[in-house]
C-alpha positions in Angstrom: 25.1 155.2 256.0 27.1 157.8 257.9 30.4 159.4 258.3 31.5 159.6 262.0 33.7 162.5 263.2 35.2 163.0 266.6 36.7 166.4 267.3 38.8 166.9 270.4 36.7 164.3 272.3 37.3 163.9 276.0 35.8 161.4 278.5 36.5 161.8 282.2 35.2 159.7 285.1 35.9 162.0 288.0 39.7 162.5 287.9 40.3 159.6 285.5 40.8 160.7 281.9 39.7 157.7 279.8 39.8 159.5 276.5 42.1 162.5 276.0 41.1 164.9 273.2 41.1 162.5 270.3 40.4 163.5 266.7 39.1 160.8 264.3 37.2 160.7 261.1 35.6 157.4 260.0 34.5 157.4 256.4 31.0 156.5 255.2 30.9 152.7 254.8 34.3 152.1 256.3 35.2 149.2 258.7 37.4 150.7 261.4 38.8 148.9 264.4 39.7 150.5 267.7 42.6 148.4 268.9 44.4 148.5 272.2 44.9 146.9 275.7 42.3 147.0 278.5 41.9 150.5 279.8 43.2 152.2 276.6 39.9 154.1 276.1 38.5 152.2 273.1 35.2 151.1 274.7 34.7 154.6 276.2 35.1 156.0 272.7 32.6 153.5 271.3 30.1 154.3 274.0 30.4 158.0 273.4 29.7 157.4 269.7 26.7 155.3 270.7 25.4 157.9 273.2 25.6 155.5 276.1 28.2 157.8 277.7 28.0 161.5 277.8 30.9 163.2 276.1 32.8 165.3 278.6 33.9 167.8 276.0 34.4 168.0 272.3 32.0 167.2 269.4 30.8 164.0 267.7 29.1 164.3 264.3 27.3 161.8 262.1 27.8 163.4 258.7 27.1 167.1 259.4 24.8 166.5 262.4 26.1 167.1 265.9 24.9 164.2 268.0 26.4 165.1 271.4 22.9 165.5 272.9 21.0 162.9 270.9 19.8 159.8 272.8 21.1 156.4 271.5 17.6 155.7 269.9 17.9 158.9 267.9 21.3 158.0 266.3 20.1 155.0 264.2 22.9 152.8 265.5 23.1 149.1 266.1 25.3 147.8 268.8 26.6 144.4 269.9 28.3 144.0 273.3 30.9 141.6 274.7 28.2 140.9 277.4 25.2 139.4 275.6 22.3 141.5 277.1 19.7 139.0 275.8 16.1 138.8 276.9 15.6 135.6 278.8 11.8 135.3 278.4 12.2 135.5 274.6 13.3 132.7 272.2 16.4 133.2 270.0 14.1 134.2 267.1 12.3 136.8 269.2 15.6 138.2 270.5 17.0 138.7 267.0 13.7 140.0 265.7 13.1 142.4 268.6 14.5 145.6 266.9 12.6 144.8 263.7 9.3 144.4 265.6 10.1 147.7 267.4 10.5 149.3 264.0 7.1 147.8 263.0 8.4 146.1 259.9 6.2 143.7 258.0 6.3 140.1 259.4 7.4 138.7 256.1 10.4 141.0 256.0 11.2 140.2 259.6 11.2 136.5 258.9 13.4 136.9 255.9 15.9 139.1 257.7 16.1 136.9 260.8 16.4 133.7 258.7 19.2 135.2 256.6 21.3 136.4 259.5 20.6 133.2 261.5 21.9 131.1 258.6 25.1 133.2 258.3 25.8 132.9 262.1 24.8 129.2 262.3 21.8 129.8 264.6 19.0 128.3 262.4 18.7 125.1 264.6 18.3 127.1 267.8 15.8 129.8 266.8 13.0 128.2 268.8 15.1 127.7 272.0 15.7 130.1 274.9 19.1 131.8 275.4 19.5 130.5 279.0 19.9 126.9 277.8 22.6 127.7 275.2 26.3 128.1 275.4 28.1 131.4 275.8 29.3 131.1 272.2 25.7 130.7 271.0 24.6 133.7 273.1 27.3 135.9 271.8 26.3 135.1 268.2 22.6 135.8 269.1 23.7 139.3 270.4 25.6 139.9 267.2 22.7 138.7 265.0 20.4 141.1 266.8 22.7 144.0 265.9 23.4 143.0 262.3 19.8 142.3 261.4 19.0 146.0 261.7 19.2 148.5 258.9 21.3 151.0 260.9 23.5 153.9 259.8 26.4 152.8 262.0 27.2 149.4 263.5 29.1 149.5 266.8 30.7 146.2 267.8 32.4 145.8 271.2 34.4 142.6 271.4 31.5 140.7 269.7 33.3 137.4 269.1 35.6 137.3 272.1 33.7 134.4 273.8 33.7 132.1 270.8 36.1 129.2 270.4 39.1 129.6 268.1 37.6 127.8 265.1 34.3 129.7 265.3 36.2 133.0 265.9 38.2 132.4 262.7 35.0 131.7 260.8 33.2 134.7 262.2 36.0 137.1 261.1 35.4 136.0 257.5 31.7 136.3 257.9 31.8 139.8 259.4 34.1 141.0 256.7 31.7 139.5 254.1 28.7 141.0 255.8 30.3 144.4 255.8 31.2 144.0 252.1 27.5 143.3 251.4 26.0 146.0 253.6 28.6 148.7 252.8 27.7 150.3 256.1 29.9 152.1 258.6 31.2 149.6 261.2 33.3 150.4 264.2 34.8 147.4 265.9 36.5 147.4 269.3 39.0 144.7 270.1 42.2 144.0 272.1 43.0 141.2 269.6 45.4 142.4 266.9 44.6 139.5 264.7 41.0 140.5 264.5 41.9 144.1 263.7 44.5 143.1 261.0 42.2 140.6 259.4 39.0 142.6 259.1 39.5 146.4 259.3 40.0 148.8 256.4 41.8 151.0 258.9 43.0 150.5 262.5 43.1 153.1 265.3 45.7 152.0 267.8 45.0 153.5 271.3 46.8 153.5 274.6 46.1 155.5 277.8 43.2 157.4 276.1 45.4 158.6 273.3 45.5 157.6 269.6 48.9 156.2 268.9 48.5 155.6 265.1 45.9 155.4 262.5 46.4 153.4 259.3 45.7 150.5 257.1 46.6 147.0 258.5 49.7 147.0 256.3 50.7 150.5 257.5 50.2 149.6 261.2 52.1 146.3 260.8 55.0 147.3 258.5 55.3 151.0 259.4 54.7 151.4 263.1 55.1 155.1 264.1 56.2 154.4 267.7 57.4 151.7 270.1 53.9 151.0 271.5 52.4 150.2 268.1 55.4 148.1 267.1 55.3 146.1 270.3 51.5 145.7 270.5 50.9 144.7 266.9 52.5 141.4 265.8 52.6 137.9 267.0 55.2 136.8 268.0 56.0 140.4 269.1 58.8 142.5 267.6 62.3 142.1 269.1 63.8 145.3 270.6 67.5 145.9 271.1 69.0 149.0 272.7 71.6 150.6 270.4 73.6 153.7 269.4 74.0 155.1 265.9 76.7 156.7 263.9 77.1 157.8 260.2 80.3 157.2 258.3 80.8 157.5 254.5 77.2 157.3 253.7 76.7 154.3 255.9 74.5 154.0 259.0 76.3 152.1 261.8 74.0 150.7 264.5 76.0 149.4 267.4 75.0 147.2 270.4 77.0 144.9 272.7 79.9 143.7 270.5 78.0 143.9 267.2 77.6 146.5 264.5 74.9 146.6 261.8 75.8 148.5 258.6 73.0 150.0 256.5 73.6 151.7 253.2 70.1 152.8 252.6 70.2 156.5 251.6 66.8 157.4 252.9 67.4 155.8 256.3 70.8 157.4 256.6 69.3 160.9 255.9 66.5 160.4 258.5 69.1 159.6 261.1 71.4 162.4 259.9 68.5 164.9 260.3 68.0 163.8 263.9 69.7 166.5 266.1 72.7 165.2 268.1 72.0 161.6 267.0 75.3 160.2 268.1 74.7 161.2 271.7 71.2 159.7 271.8 69.9 156.2 272.8 67.9 154.3 270.2 66.1 151.0 270.0 66.4 148.6 267.0 63.3 146.6 266.2 63.3 143.4 264.2 60.2 141.1 263.7 60.9 137.4 264.5 60.6 136.2 260.9 62.9 138.8 259.5 65.9 137.1 261.2 67.6 134.3 259.3 69.1 131.7 261.6 72.3 129.6 261.1 74.5 127.4 263.1 77.7 128.7 261.4 78.9 131.8 259.5 81.1 131.5 256.4 84.0 133.9 255.8 82.0 135.7 253.1 79.0 136.0 255.5 81.1 137.7 258.2 80.9 140.8 256.1 77.2 140.9 256.6 75.2 142.0 259.7 74.8 139.2 262.2 74.3 138.5 265.9 75.8 135.7 267.9 73.6 134.0 270.5 72.7 130.8 272.3 69.5 128.9 272.0 67.4 129.3 275.2 64.4 127.2 274.1 62.6 126.0 271.0 58.8 126.0 270.5 57.5 123.7 267.7 54.3 125.2 266.2 53.6 122.8 263.4 54.8 124.4 260.1 57.3 126.7 262.0 59.3 126.9 265.2 59.8 129.8 267.6 63.4 129.9 268.7 64.2 131.8 271.9 67.7 133.2 271.7 69.9 134.8 274.4 72.2 137.4 272.8 74.1 139.4 275.3 71.5 140.9 277.6 68.7 140.5 275.0 66.1 137.7 274.8 65.2 137.4 271.1 62.5 135.5 269.3 63.1 134.0 265.9 60.6 132.3 263.7 62.4 129.4 262.0 61.4 126.7 259.5 59.9 123.6 261.0 63.0 121.7 259.8 65.3 123.7 262.0 66.9 121.5 264.7 68.6 123.1 267.7 69.3 122.4 271.4 69.4 124.7 274.4 72.8 126.5 274.9 73.8 125.8 271.3 75.5 128.7 269.6 73.7 130.2 266.6 74.0 133.2 264.3 71.1 135.6 263.5 71.2 137.5 260.2 68.6 140.3 259.9 66.8 141.3 256.8 68.2 144.8 256.2 65.0 145.9 254.5 62.8 145.2 257.5 64.7 147.0 260.4 63.0 149.6 262.5 64.7 152.3 264.5 63.1 154.1 267.4 64.3 157.0 269.6 64.4 155.5 273.1 63.2 158.6 275.0 60.4 159.8 272.7 59.6 156.3 271.5 59.0 157.7 268.0 60.1 155.8 264.9 62.8 157.2 262.6 62.2 154.4 260.1 
């Protein structure tokens, strides 16, 4: 096992800066996901750790050993790619067993290891077949099996289940998490799929434009986003954002937009805004996740004292046990997750009541979260 440390790591391709001076420590035995959109630098980071890309500047350590100049074969890593990179002349069994034969392990141990990983990844019935005659999903599982069968210090997985169908992808998330729990080895998993990262990782590293945006547990990333990018990228359906201004009066935070005003009496949140210099002259963004909006077709006199938004239904998407209601409110297009029993028609007036405990406030210019 190994602890992986990146110190001020840069990767440049000519004038293009793919990774910009990131600092990251991955604990021994930890499952960490590098999450972000295409071109964010996550795969370049993984390839630098693997030794497949030369680091432009900075240092990479496995435990206390500097590995900048070590070849991939000297780092004791196992890697699975989004592209399968299988050997066509070899059977599935031979592809999976290849790194074990290269390590000159006893044949009995090789058969045991290959059989076990093939059973986990549902490849037992194709071990004697050749990759070229199998589906893309099969080939991706073979590539993954060839990586996981090794006894490596660090496992590097680059979009390893992206080509599987939805049902198999859901199954493989659970299998990978269980495999990690059994192996207790360091795993670094690259994905653009936030569901994969949230479901499997001990910690998530959110990246964009070669910069780390936030590092935290899945709960921290989801419930406590530190900036607009993380808040917008993580969550399905995505978070709603509403431009607003803020004011403090008699210990109450007033958040105003269009013809509505939200009132918050949370002392901690009031103090955070109060400490923001010249806050009344600044532009802010209010964030609310779709299922933290209550939805109603009418407002009682007592409810008019609470925070609410008036809007009109734009469209309704039934999703089985829930519905996504698209709402036009002023210039905003909002998404609300409603119970499957909710009935509504386009252009119908509705009222949205936010959960005051799950509001997020971001400074519009810096995009940093106040709370």
